[in-house]
C-alpha positions as CSV (number, residue, x, y, z in Angstrom):
1,Y,25.5,45.0,19.3
2,Y,23.7,47.8,21.1
3,S,20.2,46.3,20.7
4,M,21.4,42.9,21.8
5,S,22.9,44.3,24.9
6,V,19.8,46.2,25.8
7,C,17.5,43.3,25.1
8,C,19.3,41.1,27.6
9,A,18.7,43.6,30.4
10,K,15.9,43.6,32.9
11,E,13.2,46.1,32.4
12,G,14.2,49.5,33.8
13,H,18.0,48.6,33.8
14,E,18.7,49.0,30.1
15,G,20.8,52.1,30.5
16,V,23.1,50.6,33.1
17,F,23.4,47.4,31.1
18,A,24.3,49.3,27.9
19,A,26.9,51.4,29.8
20,F,28.6,48.3,31.1
21,A,28.5,46.6,27.7
22,F,30.2,49.6,26.0
23,A,32.7,50.3,28.9
24,P,35.6,48.3,27.3
25,T,35.2,50.3,24.0
26,F,35.1,53.6,25.9
27,L,38.1,52.7,28.1
28,A,40.1,51.6,25.1
29,Q,39.8,54.9,23.3
30,L,42.3,56.8,25.5
31,P,45.3,54.3,25.2
32,V,44.6,53.7,21.5
33,G,44.6,57.4,20.8
34,A,47.8,57.9,22.6
35,L,49.4,54.9,20.8
36,S,48.3,56.1,17.4
37,G,49.8,59.5,18.1
38,F,53.1,58.0,19.3
39,L,53.2,55.7,16.2
40,L,52.6,58.5,13.8
41,S,55.1,60.8,15.4
42,T,57.7,58.0,15.4
43,Y,57.2,56.5,12.0
44,C,55.7,59.4,10.0
45,P,57.4,62.5,11.5
46,N,56.6,64.8,8.6
47,E,54.6,64.8,5.3
48,N,57.6,63.9,3.2
49,Y,58.6,60.7,5.0
50,C,56.5,57.9,6.4
51,N,57.7,54.4,7.2
52,G,54.3,52.7,6.9
53,T,55.8,49.2,6.9
54,K,57.2,49.5,10.4
55,L,54.0,51.4,11.6
56,W,51.7,48.6,10.4
57,G,54.2,46.0,11.6
58,V,53.8,47.3,15.1
59,V,50.0,47.3,14.7
60,F,50.1,43.8,13.3
61,G,52.3,42.6,16.2
62,M,50.0,44.0,18.8
63,A,46.9,42.5,17.1
64,L,48.7,39.1,17.0
65,L,49.7,39.3,20.7
66,S,46.2,38.5,22.0
67,P,45.7,35.2,20.1
68,L,49.2,34.1,20.9
69,M,48.7,34.8,24.6
70,M,45.5,32.8,24.5
71,M,47.3,29.9,22.9
72,V,50.1,30.0,25.4
73,W,47.7,30.3,28.4
74,W,44.8,28.2,27.1
75,R,45.5,25.3,29.5
76,W,45.4,27.7,32.5
77,L,42.4,29.6,31.2
78,N,40.4,26.4,30.5
79,K,41.4,24.6,33.6
80,E,38.9,26.1,35.9
81,E,36.0,25.6,33.4
82,A,37.0,22.0,32.9
83,E,37.1,21.4,36.7
84,N,33.7,23.0,37.1
85,E,32.1,20.8,34.4
86,F,33.7,17.7,36.0
87,D,32.4,18.6,39.5
88,E,28.9,19.4,38.2
89,A,28.7,16.1,36.3
90,D,30.0,14.2,39.3
91,A,27.5,15.9,41.6
92,D,24.6,15.1,39.2
93,D,25.6,11.5,39.0
94,N,25.8,11.2,42.8
95,A,22.6,13.0,43.4
96,N,20.5,10.6,41.3
97,V,21.8,7.4,42.9
98,N,20.3,6.1,46.1
99,N,22.1,2.9,47.2
100,D,19.2,1.7,49.4
101,D,16.8,1.7,46.5
102,L,19.3,-0.4,44.4
103,L,19.4,-3.1,47.1
104,D,15.6,-3.4,47.3
105,E,15.0,-3.9,43.6
106,P,15.6,-7.2,41.9
107,L,18.3,-7.3,39.3
108,L,16.1,-9.0,36.6
109,T,12.4,-8.8,36.3
110,T,10.3,-11.3,34.3
111,P,6.8,-10.7,33.2
């Protein structure tokens, strides 16, 4: 992942590009650390008792939340992209057509 991120950058800007590529991972470390501490203190309060089923159930639920949200919001997320593709295709079709040229050319040509 690191080498791919750096290869995409312009020469001389590799460090900045790598920093931005790893920013989400870096920023996620603080809340994930706090969440893991909270889950361990809540579901495994001491060495003798640990409710691993509930702990991993919470982790599973949080991991499942992202795909479920994408499924629910897919139409809204994909709407802008679909509109852009339609507008670009329409603009390309209109850019290549010149009505004056169509009127000057015969409909059928014979050799």
